[in-house]
N, C-alpha and C positions, 0 to 999 in steps of 0.2 A: 221629239221626246218631251219638250216642255208642254206641248198641248196634251199629250197623254197624261203627264204628271198633273197638270192643272185639273183635268177632268176627273182624275182619281181623287185628288184632294177635295174637289167639290162633292163628289159622291160620298166621301167619308163624312163630311160635314152634314150632309143630308141623311146620314144613317144607312146608306146603301152598302158601305164597306165597313167591316168591323175594325175596331181599334185593336192594338196588340193584345189587350187583356180581354177581348170579347169572348164569351163562353161558346162552346160548341153546341150546335142545335141539330136536331134530327130532321132534315129536309131532303126531299128526294127529287122534286121536279125542276127542270130548267125553266128559265123565264124569258119573256121577250115582248116585243110590241110589233104592231103592224108596220111593215116596211112599205114605203111609197113607190118603190121602183118595180119594174116588170119582173115576173117570175121566169121568163124564158131563159133557158140555159144556153151556153155556147155550144155550137155544133161539135159533134165528135170529130177527133182527128181523122184525116183521110187514111184509107187502107193503102199501104205501100207494099212493095215487094222486097224491101230491105230486111236483112236479118234483125231480129229484135234485140238480142244481147250477144256480147262477145265472151261472156263468162264461160270457162271451159266445161262447166257442168250443164250449160243451157243447151236446149235444142234450138237450132237455128230455124226459127219459124219464118215462113214465107210471107205471112200477113197477119193482121189483127184477127181476122176470121179464123185462121188456123189455131191461134192460141185459145180463142174462146170456145172452139169446138173440142179441144183436148182436155180442158179442165173438167174435174168431176162436179156434178151438180148435187146440191144438198137441199133438203127441205128446210123451210123457215120454222124452226121449233125452238125458240129461245127459252132459257130457264125462267121459271115463274118469278124470280126475284130480279130479273134483268131490267125490267121496265123499258124494253125496246118498243118503239112505235111499230104499229102494224098497218100496212097499206089497206087491209080489209076493214080497219076501224079508224077512219080518218078523223073522227071527232074526239079521240082520246086527248086528254088535256095537254100532254107534252107535244103532240103532233104539230099543232099550229106554231108552237114556239120554234121548233126545228125547221119548219117550212119558212118562217121568217128569217132565221139565220141563213138558210139556204139561199133565199132571195137576195140577201145582202151580199153574200159571197159571189153569187152569179153575176150581180151587178159589178162588183169589183173586177171579176174576170172579163167582163165586157170592156173594161177600161184598160186593162193591162194583162199580160200573159201570166196568170197564176193558175197552176194546175196541181202542185204538190203542197200540202199543208201539214205542218206539225201541230198536233193537239197535245198540250201539256198543262201543267199547273205549278204553282209555287211549291206546294207540299202534297203529301199523300192524302187520299180520301176526300178530294174536292170535286170529283165527278168527271175527270178527264176521259176515262175509258167510256163511261156512259155517254158523254157528249160526242166523242169520236164515232161510236157505233151508231148513234141516232142521227147524227149529221150525215154519215155515209148512207144510211137507209133513206133519209129524206132526199138526198141527191139521186139515188138510184131509182126513185119512183118517177122521175121525169123520163120521157121517151128518149131513147138513144143516149142517155147520159151515163155512160159506163163509168162506174166508180169502184175503186179498189181500196179496201180497208186493210191496212197493214199493222200488225202488232209488232212494234219495235221496242216495246218495254221488255227487254230480255231479263230484267231483274225480278219483276212481279207481273208476268203476263196474265191478262184476264179475258181477252177477246174470245178465246176458244171456249171459255166457260159461259160467256154471255150467249153464244150461238150454239152451245152444246155440240161442238165438233172436236175431233182429235187435235191436240196441240202439235203433234209430229206427223208428217214432215211440215216444216214451216220456214220462216225467214232465215234462221240460223243455218238450217240444213242446205239451203240454196247458196248462201254466202260462203259456206265451207266447201262447196263443190260436191255435196253428197246427195243432191236432188236437183231435178230440173225445175224450171219455172212452172210448167203446167202441173207438175206433181205437188207443188206447195200452195196452189191457189184453188179455192173452191168457189163455185157460183151458187148463190142463193136462188132457188127456183122461183120463177115468176117475176124476177126483178133484174135490174142491171147492176146488182151488187156482187162484187167478188171479194172474198176474204182470204187474207194470208195470215195464218196464225204464227205464233212466235217461233215454234220449232223446238229442237232439242236444247236442253239447258246448257249454257256455256258459263264458264267461271271467270271469263275476262270480257265482259260485254263491250267496254270502251275500246279495247284493243281490236275487237272484231269490227266495230263500227268505223275504225280507221282504215280498214282495208279498201283498196281502190274499187273492189267489186260493189261496195255500198254506194259510192258515188255514181258508178256506171249504172247500177240498177235504178236509182232515183232519177237519173237523167233519161233513161230509156222508157220507163213505165208511162210517162205522160204521152208517149207516142201511141200508146194502146188505149189508155184510160183518160177520160176528160178530167176526173178528179182522183188524186192519190192522197189518201188521208192516213197519216201515221200517228198511232198512239204511242207515246214515249214516256219515259220516267219523269218525275217531278224535277223542276229546274234547280231547286235549292238542295237536292239530295244527291245528285250526280251530274256529270258533265255530258251525259248522253244526249239529252234534248238540245243542249247548246250546240253540240257538234252537228246534229241532224238539221237544226234550223239553218245552218249555213249552207246546207245542201238543197234545201227546199225553197219554194217561192215565198212562203209566208208562215207565220206562226199565230195560233190562237191560244190565249192563256185562259184557263178555266179557274174561276175563283168561287168560293162558297160563302154565301151571305151568312153573317154571324160567326164565321169561323176564320176566314182568311183575313189577316190584318193588312192595313195600309202599308206598313213597313215591308211585309212579305211581298206584296204586289210590286212595290217600288224596286225591291232587290231583284225580283224576277225579270221585270222589264229591262232594268239596267244590265242584266247579264246577257241580253240579246242585242243583235244589231238593230239599230233604231228603225231602219227601213223595212225590217223583216217582220215587225209586229203588226199584224192585221187588226187586232183588237182584243178585248177582254170580254169573256162571256160569264155573266153572273149566274150561278147555279144555286138552287136550294130554297126557293121561295115557297111558301104555302100557297095553295091553289087560289086563295082570295087575294094574293099579293102579286099575281103574275104581271100585271101591268103597272102597278104602283111602285115596284122595286126592280125595274129592269135597267141595267146599265150596259151599254155597248160603246166602247171607245175606239174610234177608228182614226188612225193617224195619217193615212195616205191621202184620202180624198180631200182633206182640208188643204192640201198643198197644191191641188190641181187648179 
């Protein structure tokens, strides 16, 4: 934790992280730098003949192939304001930044078994859903890298809007036993990306997340998908992301340059288990600042 703290403090002194009084700015693109490690992804999990889930509403699937064949396929037609990366346009400015982030995560995965990741932020409007969706897309562009993007922000879900797909049925419907797993997952045509929208509105999200079915689902999904990426509510506004982070292999915190304060970042990191924090992704640089204002703090590799 001290290394993450020192790195954040250094970033604040250099102007990469806003002070508590920093004004809000209108920035849209994530930022990154070239990663030195290989871009090869871990091989997909082997196909087994064991049932996928024990949830009473789930179909007992015979293999990964069975599930992939049962889900509905959708076309990739994101909303104009979504800023999602497109495999057909690899030179789009955000694309390289998310490929860099993908490379770093795949390198971490080669060192230790990390397959489920929570994407969150200290406060709203910092770009967590934007980051989660684009990271999932970048992962899905690799061969046989089956990736599932789950909307677990049951308070203000946005993933269905980004991809312009129905919100229902989705995660909440499966967890409440009102839909099967193949019914709540959609596959984006031409990619290895699968999307699970939030589902029907619930009035007690935290109580729902405490059901044993949530833990069972998160434990079982990595047997089908190489990456399971969860978009969750902000850390400082609800306990949802804190709970989900204890069930997943790692957490990425998205902050916004010029908006997120050092104090907010510190409180967000402290609210999580130290070994669970993979890093912090700085979002919101202008196009000319992509490489001059990139900060990514990784606390695990320093200890190997």
